[in-house]
N, C-alpha and C positions, 0 to 999 in steps of 0.2 A: 504493500500500500504506500509506503513512504517513497519508494522508487517511482511509483506512478504519480504521486503528488508532486515530487520534485520535477518530473517531466512536464507536468502542467505549468508549474511556476516558470520553468525555462521557456516554454512555449509562449506564455503570456508576456514574459520579458522580451522575447524575440519580436512579438507582434506589436506591443504597445510601449516598450521601453519605460516601464514603471519601476522606480527604485524599490518599491515595496516587494514586488515579485522577485527581483534580483536578490534582495536580502533574504526572503523566505526560501528561495532555492538553495542559497548557501547554508542555511540552517538545516533544512530537511535532508540535504545530501549527507551532511555530517552525521545527523541522527540515524539515517539509513545505514551508513557505513558502520557506525558503532553497533547497532543492533545486529547487523549482518555478521560482523566480526564475533559478537557474542554467540550467535547461532553456530558459527563454524567451530568455535572453541568447544561448545557443547557437543558437537559431532565428534571432534577429536577425542574428548574425554569418554564419550560413550562408545565409540567404535575402536578406540585405542590405535588409531592410525590417521594419516592425513586424508581428508575427505576428497579423494580424486579418483576412486576406483570405479565408480559407476557413472553413467551419463549424467544423471541428475546431480550427483556430487561434483563432478567436473564442471558442469554448467554453473552451479552455485558458486564454486570457488573462482571460476573464470570471471563471473559478474563482479564479485567483490574486488578482485585484483584489478580489473579494468576500471571500475569506478574509482578505486583508490588512486591509481596512476593518473587518471584524468583529473581528479580533484587536486592532486598535488601539482601537476603541470599547470593547470588552469590558474591556481592560486598564485604560483610564482610568476607566470607570464603576464597575468592581468596587472600585477603590481609593477612589473618591470616595464611593460609596453603601454600601460594605461588603456588596455583594451577592455571590451565588455566580455560577458560570459555566454554569448549566444551560441557557441558551438555545442554547449550542453543540450540544446534543443534537438540535435541530431544523434546524440550518443545515449542519453538517458532512456528514451523510449525503447531502444534496442535492448538495453540492459534489463529494463523492466519486463519486456517480453520474454527474454531468455530465463530470467529468474522465475517468472510465472510457470514456464515449461518445466524448470527444475523442480519446483514445488509440486506440480501436478503429477510428475513421474517418480517422485521420491518413494523408495521402499527401504525401510530401516533394516530389514533382514535379507536384502537382495544378495545372492551368492556372488562371490568375486573370484577371479583367477588367483592361484597361489602366488604368482609372481608379484602381484600388487600388494602383497603383505610384507614385502621387503622394503625397508625404509629408504634405501638408496634409490629404488625404482619409484617410490612415492615422491621423492625429492625431484627425480627426473621429470615426472609428469607435472608436478607443481611448478618447476622452473619453466617448462614449456608453456603451460597455461599463462604464466606471468608474461612471457615473451609474446604470446599470441594476443594478450590483452593490450600490450603496448603497440603491437603492429596494427591492431584494430583501430586504435586512436589515430595512428599515423595515416592509415588508409582513409578514414573519414575526413581528416584535416586536408589530405592531399586532394580528395574529390572537391571539397569546398574551395580550396585554393584555385583549382582549375576553373570551376564555375565562376568564381569572382573575377579571375583574370580574364575570362572570356567576356564578361560584361564590360570590364574596363576597356579591353581592346576594341570592342565594337562601339564603345561610347553609348551603350544601352544601359544606363545606370538605373536599374530597377530594384527589386526586393533585396537581392543578395548584397548589392553595393550599399544600400541604405541601412541594412540590418546587421551584416557580418562585420567582424573585426578586419584589420588590414591584412594584406598579403604577407607582411612580415610576421604577423602573429601565427598564421597557419604554417609558414616556413619553420618557425621556431618550435612550435608544439609538435609538428610532424617529425622534425629532425631529432629532437630530444627523445621522442617516443621510440624512434628507430634505434637510437643509442642504447636505451634501456632494454628494448626487445632483443637486440643483437647480443648484448652482454648476457642476458639470462638464457637466450637460445643456445649460446655457446656452452654455458654450464649444463643446461639440460641435455644437450646433444652428447656431451662428454659422459655424463652420468648414464644416459641411456645406452650408449655404446659399451660402456664398461659392464653394465648389468646384463645386457643382451649377450655379450660374449660368454658370460657364465651360465646363462639360462638355456640358450638355444644351441642345438648341435650344428645346424646349418649356418653358414656365414651370413652376416647381416646384410651384405651387399645383394643377396638374393631377394630381399624384400623391396618391392617397388616404393613403398612409403618412405623407406630410408633414403632412396635415391632422390625422390622428390623433395624430401626435407633438406638434403644437402644442397639441392638446386636453389630452394627458397633462401637458405642461409647465405649462399653465394651472392644472390641478388642484393640482399640487405648489406652484405659486406662491401659490395661494389658501391652501394649507396653511401655507406659510411666513408670509404676510402676516397671516393670522388669528391665528397664535400670537404673532407679534412685536408687533402693533399693536392687536389686539382682545382678546387674552387667551384665545383658544380653547385647550382642553386636553382630556385624557382621551379619552372615547369618540368625540367629534366628530372630532378630528384622526386618531384611529385609523381611523375609517371613511373619511376622505378619503384616507389612505394606501392603504387597501385598494382604493378606487375607482380611484386613479391607477394602481396596479399592474395592476388588471384591464384597464384601457385598454391598457397596455403589452403584456400578454399577448394581447389581441385584435389588436393591431397585428402582433405576431410571428406568431401562429398563423393568423389569418384574412386580414388585409390583405396580408401579404407573399406568401402562397401563392396567393391567389385574385384579388386586385385590383391590386396594385402591379406595374407593369412596370419601373419605374426602379430598384427595390431588390431585384430577384431575384438579382443577382449575388452577394449575401452570404448 
């Protein structure tokens, strides 16, 4: 309910630019994060493991991590760039929907694979969920960057120009989110590779999901390297972020369901 209420406050602020809606959105997202964190701690104590083993658990943890990263990034950049908080209009409804699905599908006694009871593998999944949350924020920011840049280029200054923050804001929040995501994806990838080498007899390179994950990591590494050492910015890095996230979605929707036999347990 709190995520839904926060979404409404963000939407009202986006449409009407009322200070009271902005203030209420800041308050309710903090309250939602706090209660959600308490719920996850309750699951940890009850299940005696990190809640990432089932689809509903992974969705719930993913929502909290994504909301937390966005809140921290938004808070820092709004202060730094004097921007508003309208990007939350496009993020919070997605998180609210995913959390609703997580609650509706939750089963406390759902059986899980033995491999997911290993704390190292749990940390692998947790780190990957954290990275995917950051990449989600970068993806949405990159889409909004391209839409806003298109309005400015055509001199067709309509809704996005009048309501959204500057291009610099989207550049900053997308790039910082990629930095966070790449860092935790590297950790998660290393933990997963180490755990898989002990669990599976066949070599991990035989798993299509492993190969696609390596490809998506490489895209974000090029994104990071290009920005840091070549000076890439703007539309180019926004397109790279969108490409990287498209590969992640392809991995989840197509590879996991149709091709990967090793990753079907999650």
